C-alpha positions in Angstrom: -53.4 -78.1 43.7 -54.4 -77.9 47.3 -58.0 -77.1 48.2 -58.6 -76.0 51.8 -61.1 -74.3 54.0 -59.8 -71.7 56.4 -61.6 -69.9 59.2 -60.9 -66.3 60.1 -57.4 -66.0 61.5 -56.2 -69.4 60.3 -53.1 -69.5 58.2 -51.7 -70.9 55.0 -47.9 -71.4 54.6 -46.3 -71.0 51.1 -42.5 -71.8 51.3 -39.6 -72.9 49.2 -39.4 -76.7 49.1 -36.5 -77.8 51.4 -35.1 -79.8 48.6 -34.8 -76.7 46.3 -31.7 -74.6 45.9 -31.8 -71.9 48.7 -30.1 -69.5 46.3 -33.0 -69.7 43.8 -33.9 -66.3 42.5 -37.5 -65.1 42.3 -37.4 -65.0 38.5 -36.3 -68.6 38.5 -38.8 -69.6 41.1 -41.7 -68.3 39.0 -40.3 -69.4 35.6 -42.4 -72.5 35.8 -45.6 -70.6 36.3 -47.3 -68.2 38.7 -48.6 -68.9 42.2 -52.4 -69.2 41.7 -55.0 -68.7 44.5 -58.6 -69.1 43.6 -61.5 -68.3 46.0 -63.8 -71.3 45.5 -66.4 -70.3 48.1 -66.9 -68.0 51.0 -69.3 -67.7 54.0 -69.4 -65.2 56.9 -66.8 -67.2 58.8 -64.8 -69.3 56.2 -63.2 -69.2 52.9 -62.5 -72.2 50.6 -59.3 -71.7 48.6 -57.6 -73.6 45.8 -53.9 -73.0 45.6 -51.6 -74.1 42.8 -47.8 -73.5 42.8 -44.8 -74.6 40.7 -42.6 -77.4 41.9 -40.1 -75.3 43.9 -42.9 -74.1 46.2 -44.8 -76.0 48.8 -48.3 -75.0 50.1 -49.6 -76.4 53.3 -52.0 -75.7 56.1 -50.3 -74.0 59.1 -50.9 -75.7 62.4 -54.0 -74.4 64.2 -53.2 -71.8 66.8 -53.8 -72.5 70.5 -56.8 -70.7 72.0 -54.4 -68.5 74.0 -52.6 -67.2 70.8 -53.6 -63.7 69.8 -55.6 -63.4 66.6 -54.0 -62.1 63.4 -54.3 -58.4 62.6 -56.6 -58.3 59.5 -54.7 -55.2 58.2 
């Protein structure tokens, strides 16, 4: 389980582990259990999340965006 704090506009990446079979079907991917995201805490500007995923998935922090990058559209 990964526990992280993200500010508004920051990203989390959930991807298939590079060592996994790229032909893996969604049913097989989630056969070991669901992707679970728990909101641990929230303030006006941050959210603390706990994320658990089965072995074929990896969860990581995305690199921080440069100040010149446009913000994400919240919709």
